[in-house]
MARLUM-503738 format. One record per atom (N, C-alpha, C): x, y, z. Coordinates in nm, 2 decimals. Example, Ala and Ser with C-alpha at 12.3 -4.5 7.8 and 13.67 -1.06 7.14 Angstrom:
BEGIN
<pt><px>1.32</px><py>-0.57</py><pz>0.78</pz></pt>
<pt><px>1.23</px><py>-0.45</py><pz>0.78</pz></pt>
<pt><px>1.32</px><py>-0.33</py><pz>0.78</pz></pt>
<pt><px>1.28</px><py>-0.22</py><pz>0.71</pz></pt>
<pt><px>1.37</px><py>-0.11</py><pz>0.71</pz></pt>
<pt><px>1.29</px><py>0.00</py><pz>0.79</pz></pt>
//
This chain:
BEGIN
<pt><px>-5.76</px><py>5.55</py><pz>-14.88</pz></pt>
<pt><px>-5.92</px><py>5.56</py><pz>-14.87</pz></pt>
<pt><px>-5.96</px><py>5.42</py><pz>-14.82</pz></pt>
<pt><px>-6.06</px><py>5.42</py><pz>-14.73</pz></pt>
<pt><px>-6.11</px><py>5.27</py><pz>-14.68</pz></pt>
<pt><px>-6.25</px><py>5.27</py><pz>-14.71</pz></pt>
<pt><px>-6.30</px><py>5.15</py><pz>-14.73</pz></pt>
<pt><px>-6.46</px><py>5.13</py><pz>-14.75</pz></pt>
<pt><px>-6.53</px><py>5.10</py><pz>-14.62</pz></pt>
<pt><px>-6.65</px><py>5.14</py><pz>-14.63</pz></pt>
<pt><px>-6.74</px><py>5.11</py><pz>-14.50</pz></pt>
<pt><px>-6.88</px><py>5.12</py><pz>-14.54</pz></pt>
<pt><px>-6.96</px><py>5.06</py><pz>-14.45</pz></pt>
<pt><px>-7.10</px><py>5.05</py><pz>-14.46</pz></pt>
<pt><px>-7.16</px><py>5.15</py><pz>-14.37</pz></pt>
<pt><px>-7.26</px><py>5.23</py><pz>-14.42</pz></pt>
<pt><px>-7.33</px><py>5.34</py><pz>-14.34</pz></pt>
<pt><px>-7.44</px><py>5.26</py><pz>-14.24</pz></pt>
<pt><px>-7.41</px><py>5.26</py><pz>-14.12</pz></pt>
<pt><px>-7.51</px><py>5.18</py><pz>-14.03</pz></pt>
<pt><px>-7.62</px><py>5.29</py><pz>-13.95</pz></pt>
<pt><px>-7.59</px><py>5.43</py><pz>-13.98</pz></pt>
<pt><px>-7.67</px><py>5.52</py><pz>-13.91</pz></pt>
<pt><px>-7.61</px><py>5.64</py><pz>-13.91</pz></pt>
<pt><px>-7.67</px><py>5.75</py><pz>-13.85</pz></pt>
<pt><px>-7.64</px><py>5.90</py><pz>-13.86</pz></pt>
<pt><px>-7.62</px><py>5.96</py><pz>-13.73</pz></pt>
<pt><px>-7.55</px><py>6.05</py><pz>-13.69</pz></pt>
<pt><px>-7.54</px><py>6.12</py><pz>-13.57</pz></pt>
<pt><px>-7.60</px><py>6.26</py><pz>-13.58</pz></pt>
<pt><px>-7.69</px><py>6.29</py><pz>-13.48</pz></pt>
<pt><px>-7.76</px><py>6.42</py><pz>-13.46</pz></pt>
<pt><px>-7.68</px><py>6.50</py><pz>-13.38</pz></pt>
<pt><px>-7.65</px><py>6.62</py><pz>-13.41</pz></pt>
<pt><px>-7.57</px><py>6.72</py><pz>-13.33</pz></pt>
<pt><px>-7.68</px><py>6.84</py><pz>-13.27</pz></pt>
<pt><px>-7.66</px><py>6.85</py><pz>-13.15</pz></pt>
<pt><px>-7.75</px><py>6.98</py><pz>-13.10</pz></pt>
<pt><px>-7.70</px><py>7.13</py><pz>-13.14</pz></pt>
<pt><px>-7.56</px><py>7.11</py><pz>-13.16</pz></pt>
<pt><px>-7.49</px><py>7.25</py><pz>-13.20</pz></pt>
<pt><px>-7.37</px><py>7.20</py><pz>-13.30</pz></pt>
<pt><px>-7.35</px><py>7.27</py><pz>-13.40</pz></pt>
<pt><px>-7.23</px><py>7.24</py><pz>-13.49</pz></pt>
<pt><px>-7.15</px><py>7.35</py><pz>-13.52</pz></pt>
<pt><px>-7.03</px><py>7.34</py><pz>-13.56</pz></pt>
<pt><px>-6.95</px><py>7.44</py><pz>-13.61</pz></pt>
<pt><px>-7.00</px><py>7.48</py><pz>-13.74</pz></pt>
<pt><px>-7.00</px><py>7.62</py><pz>-13.78</pz></pt>
<pt><px>-7.03</px><py>7.65</py><pz>-13.90</pz></pt>
<pt><px>-6.97</px><py>7.60</py><pz>-14.02</pz></pt>
<pt><px>-6.84</px><py>7.55</py><pz>-14.00</pz></pt>
<pt><px>-6.78</px><py>7.47</py><pz>-14.12</pz></pt>
<pt><px>-6.86</px><py>7.35</py><pz>-14.16</pz></pt>
<pt><px>-6.94</px><py>7.29</py><pz>-14.08</pz></pt>
<pt><px>-7.01</px><py>7.18</py><pz>-14.12</pz></pt>
<pt><px>-7.15</px><py>7.19</py><pz>-14.18</pz></pt>
<pt><px>-7.16</px><py>7.32</py><pz>-14.22</pz></pt>
<pt><px>-7.30</px><py>7.34</py><pz>-14.28</pz></pt>
<pt><px>-7.31</px><py>7.27</py><pz>-14.41</pz></pt>
<pt><px>-7.41</px><py>7.23</py><pz>-14.45</pz></pt>
<pt><px>-7.43</px><py>7.15</py><pz>-14.58</pz></pt>
<pt><px>-7.40</px><py>7.00</py><pz>-14.58</pz></pt>
<pt><px>-7.35</px><py>6.96</py><pz>-14.47</pz></pt>
<pt><px>-7.32</px><py>6.80</py><pz>-14.44</pz></pt>
<pt><px>-7.40</px><py>6.75</py><pz>-14.32</pz></pt>
<pt><px>-7.36</px><py>6.63</py><pz>-14.31</pz></pt>
<pt><px>-7.40</px><py>6.56</py><pz>-14.18</pz></pt>
<pt><px>-7.29</px><py>6.44</py><pz>-14.14</pz></pt>
<pt><px>-7.32</px><py>6.40</py><pz>-14.02</pz></pt>
<pt><px>-7.22</px><py>6.30</py><pz>-13.98</pz></pt>
<pt><px>-7.30</px><py>6.16</py><pz>-13.99</pz></pt>
<pt><px>-7.22</px><py>6.06</py><pz>-14.01</pz></pt>
<pt><px>-7.27</px><py>5.92</py><pz>-14.05</pz></pt>
<pt><px>-7.20</px><py>5.84</py><pz>-13.97</pz></pt>
<pt><px>-7.26</px><py>5.72</py><pz>-13.90</pz></pt>
<pt><px>-7.19</px><py>5.62</py><pz>-13.84</pz></pt>
<pt><px>-7.17</px><py>5.51</py><pz>-13.95</pz></pt>
<pt><px>-7.04</px><py>5.47</py><pz>-13.94</pz></pt>
<pt><px>-6.99</px><py>5.37</py><pz>-14.04</pz></pt>
<pt><px>-6.91</px><py>5.28</py><pz>-14.00</pz></pt>
<pt><px>-6.94</px><py>5.14</py><pz>-14.04</pz></pt>
<pt><px>-6.87</px><py>5.02</py><pz>-14.01</pz></pt>
<pt><px>-6.78</px><py>5.00</py><pz>-14.11</pz></pt>
<pt><px>-6.64</px><py>5.03</py><pz>-14.09</pz></pt>
<pt><px>-6.53</px><py>4.98</py><pz>-14.19</pz></pt>
<pt><px>-6.55</px><py>4.83</py><pz>-14.24</pz></pt>
<pt><px>-6.52</px><py>4.81</py><pz>-14.37</pz></pt>
<pt><px>-6.52</px><py>4.68</py><pz>-14.44</pz></pt>
<pt><px>-6.39</px><py>4.61</py><pz>-14.37</pz></pt>
<pt><px>-6.40</px><py>4.49</py><pz>-14.34</pz></pt>
<pt><px>-6.30</px><py>4.39</py><pz>-14.33</pz></pt>
<pt><px>-6.29</px><py>4.29</py><pz>-14.44</pz></pt>
<pt><px>-6.17</px><py>4.22</py><pz>-14.45</pz></pt>
<pt><px>-6.15</px><py>4.13</py><pz>-14.56</pz></pt>
<pt><px>-6.25</px><py>4.05</py><pz>-14.60</pz></pt>
<pt><px>-6.34</px><py>3.99</py><pz>-14.52</pz></pt>
<pt><px>-6.46</px><py>3.90</py><pz>-14.55</pz></pt>
<pt><px>-6.57</px><py>3.97</py><pz>-14.63</pz></pt>
<pt><px>-6.58</px><py>4.11</py><pz>-14.60</pz></pt>
<pt><px>-6.69</px><py>4.18</py><pz>-14.66</pz></pt>
<pt><px>-6.65</px><py>4.20</py><pz>-14.81</pz></pt>
<pt><px>-6.53</px><py>4.23</py><pz>-14.85</pz></pt>
<pt><px>-6.49</px><py>4.23</py><pz>-14.98</pz></pt>
<pt><px>-6.53</px><py>4.11</py><pz>-15.06</pz></pt>
<pt><px>-6.53</px><py>3.99</py><pz>-14.99</pz></pt>
<pt><px>-6.57</px><py>3.87</py><pz>-15.06</pz></pt>
<pt><px>-6.72</px><py>3.86</py><pz>-15.07</pz></pt>
<pt><px>-6.80</px><py>3.94</py><pz>-15.01</pz></pt>
<pt><px>-6.94</px><py>3.94</py><pz>-15.01</pz></pt>
<pt><px>-7.02</px><py>3.88</py><pz>-14.88</pz></pt>
<pt><px>-6.93</px><py>3.88</py><pz>-14.79</pz></pt>
<pt><px>-6.99</px><py>3.83</py><pz>-14.65</pz></pt>
<pt><px>-7.08</px><py>3.94</py><pz>-14.60</pz></pt>
<pt><px>-7.17</px><py>3.90</py><pz>-14.52</pz></pt>
<pt><px>-7.28</px><py>4.01</py><pz>-14.46</pz></pt>
<pt><px>-7.20</px><py>4.11</py><pz>-14.35</pz></pt>
<pt><px>-7.25</px><py>4.23</py><pz>-14.35</pz></pt>
<pt><px>-7.18</px><py>4.32</py><pz>-14.27</pz></pt>
<pt><px>-7.22</px><py>4.29</py><pz>-14.11</pz></pt>
<pt><px>-7.31</px><py>4.21</py><pz>-14.09</pz></pt>
<pt><px>-7.34</px><py>4.18</py><pz>-13.95</pz></pt>
<pt><px>-7.28</px><py>4.03</py><pz>-13.91</pz></pt>
<pt><px>-7.26</px><py>4.00</py><pz>-13.79</pz></pt>
<pt><px>-7.26</px><py>4.11</py><pz>-13.68</pz></pt>
<pt><px>-7.16</px><py>4.20</py><pz>-13.67</pz></pt>
<pt><px>-7.18</px><py>4.32</py><pz>-13.62</pz></pt>
<pt><px>-7.07</px><py>4.43</py><pz>-13.61</pz></pt>
<pt><px>-6.98</px><py>4.39</py><pz>-13.51</pz></pt>
<pt><px>-6.85</px><py>4.42</py><pz>-13.54</pz></pt>
<pt><px>-6.73</px><py>4.41</py><pz>-13.44</pz></pt>
<pt><px>-6.74</px><py>4.51</py><pz>-13.33</pz></pt>
<pt><px>-6.74</px><py>4.48</py><pz>-13.22</pz></pt>
<pt><px>-6.78</px><py>4.59</py><pz>-13.10</pz></pt>
<pt><px>-6.65</px><py>4.68</py><pz>-13.12</pz></pt>
<pt><px>-6.68</px><py>4.82</py><pz>-13.12</pz></pt>
<pt><px>-6.58</px><py>4.93</py><pz>-13.11</pz></pt>
<pt><px>-6.51</px><py>4.97</py><pz>-13.24</pz></pt>
<pt><px>-6.56</px><py>4.89</py><pz>-13.35</pz></pt>
<pt><px>-6.49</px><py>4.94</py><pz>-13.47</pz></pt>
<pt><px>-6.56</px><py>5.03</py><pz>-13.56</pz></pt>
<pt><px>-6.69</px><py>5.08</py><pz>-13.52</pz></pt>
<pt><px>-6.75</px><py>5.19</py><pz>-13.61</pz></pt>
<pt><px>-6.70</px><py>5.32</py><pz>-13.58</pz></pt>
<pt><px>-6.69</px><py>5.40</py><pz>-13.68</pz></pt>
<pt><px>-6.66</px><py>5.55</py><pz>-13.67</pz></pt>
<pt><px>-6.76</px><py>5.65</py><pz>-13.72</pz></pt>
<pt><px>-6.72</px><py>5.76</py><pz>-13.69</pz></pt>
<pt><px>-6.80</px><py>5.87</py><pz>-13.73</pz></pt>
<pt><px>-6.74</px><py>5.95</py><pz>-13.85</pz></pt>
<pt><px>-6.82</px><py>5.97</py><pz>-13.95</pz></pt>
<pt><px>-6.77</px><py>6.02</py><pz>-14.08</pz></pt>
<pt><px>-6.85</px><py>6.14</py><pz>-14.12</pz></pt>
<pt><px>-6.78</px><py>6.25</py><pz>-14.17</pz></pt>
<pt><px>-6.85</px><py>6.38</py><pz>-14.22</pz></pt>
<pt><px>-6.90</px><py>6.35</py><pz>-14.37</pz></pt>
<pt><px>-7.02</px><py>6.38</py><pz>-14.40</pz></pt>
<pt><px>-7.06</px><py>6.34</py><pz>-14.54</pz></pt>
<pt><px>-7.12</px><py>6.47</py><pz>-14.60</pz></pt>
<pt><px>-7.08</px><py>6.52</py><pz>-14.71</pz></pt>
<pt><px>-7.16</px><py>6.63</py><pz>-14.78</pz></pt>
<pt><px>-7.20</px><py>6.56</py><pz>-14.91</pz></pt>
<pt><px>-7.20</px><py>6.43</py><pz>-14.95</pz></pt>
<pt><px>-7.24</px><py>6.37</py><pz>-15.07</pz></pt>
<pt><px>-7.39</px><py>6.33</py><pz>-15.07</pz></pt>
<pt><px>-7.44</px><py>6.30</py><pz>-14.95</pz></pt>
<pt><px>-7.57</px><py>6.27</py><pz>-14.94</pz></pt>
<pt><px>-7.58</px><py>6.11</py><pz>-14.91</pz></pt>
<pt><px>-7.49</px><py>6.03</py><pz>-14.86</pz></pt>
<pt><px>-7.50</px><py>5.89</py><pz>-14.84</pz></pt>
<pt><px>-7.59</px><py>5.88</py><pz>-14.73</pz></pt>
<pt><px>-7.67</px><py>5.76</py><pz>-14.74</pz></pt>
<pt><px>-7.77</px><py>5.73</py><pz>-14.62</pz></pt>
<pt><px>-7.75</px><py>5.59</py><pz>-14.57</pz></pt>
<pt><px>-7.82</px><py>5.54</py><pz>-14.49</pz></pt>
<pt><px>-7.83</px><py>5.41</py><pz>-14.43</pz></pt>
<pt><px>-7.83</px><py>5.29</py><pz>-14.53</pz></pt>
<pt><px>-7.72</px><py>5.23</py><pz>-14.53</pz></pt>
<pt><px>-7.71</px><py>5.10</py><pz>-14.62</pz></pt>
<pt><px>-7.61</px><py>5.12</py><pz>-14.74</pz></pt>
<pt><px>-7.57</px><py>5.26</py><pz>-14.75</pz></pt>
<pt><px>-7.49</px><py>5.29</py><pz>-14.85</pz></pt>
<pt><px>-7.33</px><py>5.23</py><pz>-14.83</pz></pt>
<pt><px>-7.25</px><py>5.20</py><pz>-14.94</pz></pt>
<pt><px>-7.13</px><py>5.20</py><pz>-14.91</pz></pt>
<pt><px>-7.04</px><py>5.30</py><pz>-14.95</pz></pt>
<pt><px>-6.95</px><py>5.35</py><pz>-14.86</pz></pt>
<pt><px>-6.87</px><py>5.47</py><pz>-14.90</pz></pt>
<pt><px>-6.74</px><py>5.45</py><pz>-14.90</pz></pt>
<pt><px>-6.66</px><py>5.51</py><pz>-14.96</pz></pt>
<pt><px>-6.51</px><py>5.54</py><pz>-14.96</pz></pt>
<pt><px>-6.47</px><py>5.66</py><pz>-14.87</pz></pt>
<pt><px>-6.41</px><py>5.65</py><pz>-14.76</pz></pt>
<pt><px>-6.37</px><py>5.75</py><pz>-14.67</pz></pt>
<pt><px>-6.21</px><py>5.77</py><pz>-14.65</pz></pt>
<pt><px>-6.18</px><py>5.89</py><pz>-14.61</pz></pt>
<pt><px>-6.04</px><py>5.92</py><pz>-14.57</pz></pt>
<pt><px>-6.02</px><py>5.96</py><pz>-14.43</pz></pt>
<pt><px>-5.91</px><py>5.93</py><pz>-14.36</pz></pt>
<pt><px>-5.90</px><py>5.96</py><pz>-14.22</pz></pt>
<pt><px>-5.77</px><py>6.05</py><pz>-14.20</pz></pt>
<pt><px>-5.77</px><py>6.11</py><pz>-14.08</pz></pt>
<pt><px>-5.65</px><py>6.18</py><pz>-14.04</pz></pt>
<pt><px>-5.65</px><py>6.31</py><pz>-14.09</pz></pt>
<pt><px>-5.52</px><py>6.36</py><pz>-14.15</pz></pt>
<pt><px>-5.50</px><py>6.51</py><pz>-14.19</pz></pt>
<pt><px>-5.58</px><py>6.52</py><pz>-14.33</pz></pt>
<pt><px>-5.58</px><py>6.41</py><pz>-14.39</pz></pt>
<pt><px>-5.64</px><py>6.42</py><pz>-14.53</pz></pt>
<pt><px>-5.79</px><py>6.45</py><pz>-14.52</pz></pt>
<pt><px>-5.86</px><py>6.42</py><pz>-14.41</pz></pt>
<pt><px>-6.01</px><py>6.42</py><pz>-14.41</pz></pt>
<pt><px>-6.03</px><py>6.58</py><pz>-14.38</pz></pt>
<pt><px>-5.93</px><py>6.66</py><pz>-14.36</pz></pt>
<pt><px>-5.97</px><py>6.80</py><pz>-14.33</pz></pt>
<pt><px>-5.93</px><py>6.88</py><pz>-14.45</pz></pt>
<pt><px>-5.88</px><py>6.82</py><pz>-14.56</pz></pt>
<pt><px>-5.82</px><py>6.89</py><pz>-14.68</pz></pt>
<pt><px>-5.96</px><py>6.96</py><pz>-14.75</pz></pt>
<pt><px>-6.07</px><py>6.89</py><pz>-14.77</pz></pt>
<pt><px>-6.17</px><py>6.96</py><pz>-14.85</pz></pt>
<pt><px>-6.23</px><py>7.08</py><pz>-14.79</pz></pt>
<pt><px>-6.20</px><py>7.11</py><pz>-14.66</pz></pt>
<pt><px>-6.27</px><py>7.23</py><pz>-14.58</pz></pt>
<pt><px>-6.18</px><py>7.36</py><pz>-14.63</pz></pt>
<pt><px>-6.22</px><py>7.48</py><pz>-14.64</pz></pt>
<pt><px>-6.16</px><py>7.60</py><pz>-14.68</pz></pt>
<pt><px>-6.08</px><py>7.65</py><pz>-14.55</pz></pt>
<pt><px>-6.13</px><py>7.61</py><pz>-14.44</pz></pt>
<pt><px>-6.06</px><py>7.67</py><pz>-14.32</pz></pt>
<pt><px>-6.04</px><py>7.55</py><pz>-14.23</pz></pt>
<pt><px>-5.94</px><py>7.57</py><pz>-14.13</pz></pt>
<pt><px>-5.91</px><py>7.45</py><pz>-14.04</pz></pt>
<pt><px>-6.04</px><py>7.41</py><pz>-13.96</pz></pt>
<pt><px>-6.06</px><py>7.27</py><pz>-14.00</pz></pt>
<pt><px>-6.19</px><py>7.22</py><pz>-13.94</pz></pt>
<pt><px>-6.16</px><py>7.09</py><pz>-13.86</pz></pt>
<pt><px>-6.20</px><py>7.06</py><pz>-13.74</pz></pt>
<pt><px>-6.17</px><py>6.94</py><pz>-13.67</pz></pt>
<pt><px>-6.25</px><py>6.82</py><pz>-13.70</pz></pt>
<pt><px>-6.21</px><py>6.75</py><pz>-13.79</pz></pt>
<pt><px>-6.27</px><py>6.64</py><pz>-13.86</pz></pt>
<pt><px>-6.17</px><py>6.51</py><pz>-13.86</pz></pt>
<pt><px>-6.22</px><py>6.40</py><pz>-13.82</pz></pt>
<pt><px>-6.12</px><py>6.28</py><pz>-13.83</pz></pt>
<pt><px>-6.14</px><py>6.20</py><pz>-13.96</pz></pt>
<pt><px>-6.26</px><py>6.19</py><pz>-14.02</pz></pt>
<pt><px>-6.29</px><py>6.10</py><pz>-14.13</pz></pt>
<pt><px>-6.39</px><py>6.18</py><pz>-14.23</pz></pt>
<pt><px>-6.36</px><py>6.18</py><pz>-14.34</pz></pt>
<pt><px>-6.47</px><py>6.23</py><pz>-14.46</pz></pt>
<pt><px>-6.48</px><py>6.15</py><pz>-14.55</pz></pt>
<pt><px>-6.62</px><py>6.15</py><pz>-14.60</pz></pt>
<pt><px>-6.67</px><py>6.06</py><pz>-14.71</pz></pt>
<pt><px>-6.63</px><py>6.12</py><pz>-14.83</pz></pt>
<pt><px>-6.55</px><py>6.06</py><pz>-14.92</pz></pt>
<pt><px>-6.50</px><py>6.10</py><pz>-15.05</pz></pt>
<pt><px>-6.57</px><py>6.04</py><pz>-15.15</pz></pt>
<pt><px>-6.64</px><py>5.93</py><pz>-15.14</pz></pt>
<pt><px>-6.71</px><py>5.86</py><pz>-15.26</pz></pt>
<pt><px>-6.84</px><py>5.77</py><pz>-15.19</pz></pt>
<pt><px>-6.94</px><py>5.76</py><pz>-15.28</pz></pt>
<pt><px>-7.05</px><py>5.67</py><pz>-15.26</pz></pt>
<pt><px>-7.03</px><py>5.56</py><pz>-15.37</pz></pt>
<pt><px>-7.01</px><py>5.44</py><pz>-15.32</pz></pt>
<pt><px>-6.97</px><py>5.32</py><pz>-15.40</pz></pt>
<pt><px>-7.10</px><py>5.25</py><pz>-15.45</pz></pt>
<pt><px>-7.09</px><py>5.24</py><pz>-15.59</pz></pt>
<pt><px>-7.20</px><py>5.16</py><pz>-15.66</pz></pt>
<pt><px>-7.18</px><py>5.00</py><pz>-15.65</pz></pt>
<pt><px>-7.06</px><py>4.97</py><pz>-15.71</pz></pt>
<pt><px>-7.04</px><py>4.83</py><pz>-15.72</pz></pt>
<pt><px>-6.89</px><py>4.79</py><pz>-15.67</pz></pt>
<pt><px>-6.87</px><py>4.69</py><pz>-15.61</pz></pt>
<pt><px>-6.74</px><py>4.63</py><pz>-15.57</pz></pt>
<pt><px>-6.72</px><py>4.50</py><pz>-15.65</pz></pt>
<pt><px>-6.60</px><py>4.50</py><pz>-15.72</pz></pt>
<pt><px>-6.56</px><py>4.40</py><pz>-15.78</pz></pt>
<pt><px>-6.42</px><py>4.33</py><pz>-15.72</pz></pt>
<pt><px>-6.45</px><py>4.22</py><pz>-15.65</pz></pt>
<pt><px>-6.33</px><py>4.15</py><pz>-15.58</pz></pt>
<pt><px>-6.28</px><py>4.04</py><pz>-15.64</pz></pt>
<pt><px>-6.16</px><py>4.02</py><pz>-15.68</pz></pt>
<pt><px>-6.10</px><py>3.90</py><pz>-15.71</pz></pt>
<pt><px>-5.99</px><py>3.86</py><pz>-15.61</pz></pt>
<pt><px>-6.00</px><py>3.76</py><pz>-15.52</pz></pt>
<pt><px>-5.91</px><py>3.73</py><pz>-15.42</pz></pt>
<pt><px>-5.78</px><py>3.69</py><pz>-15.50</pz></pt>
<pt><px>-5.67</px><py>3.70</py><pz>-15.43</pz></pt>
<pt><px>-5.54</px><py>3.67</py><pz>-15.46</pz></pt>
<pt><px>-5.53</px><py>3.51</py><pz>-15.48</pz></pt>
<pt><px>-5.46</px><py>3.46</py><pz>-15.59</pz></pt>
<pt><px>-5.45</px><py>3.33</py><pz>-15.60</pz></pt>
<pt><px>-5.32</px><py>3.26</py><pz>-15.52</pz></pt>
<pt><px>-5.37</px><py>3.16</py><pz>-15.45</pz></pt>
<pt><px>-5.27</px><py>3.09</py><pz>-15.36</pz></pt>
<pt><px>-5.15</px><py>3.03</py><pz>-15.44</pz></pt>
//
């Protein structure tokens, strides 16, 4: 699971019936500095991804998402999805490793 910051959502003109009840979010994955509290901006070009969400995350939320084959596991039928929102994160506690 990776963490990311929701920066927008994707609007579809047509969708597969398997996606009913959810939506697609545009997510900026966390990098090491964000765990220590660095701001999410500026965005790294080309690093954002689209994540399927059925939990109700919105712009500004921090989410935990899975990618690859694990992203399709929550669906009852084979569904073409690359990333799935598994959690909405309330707080992050980060202790950097000691040198």
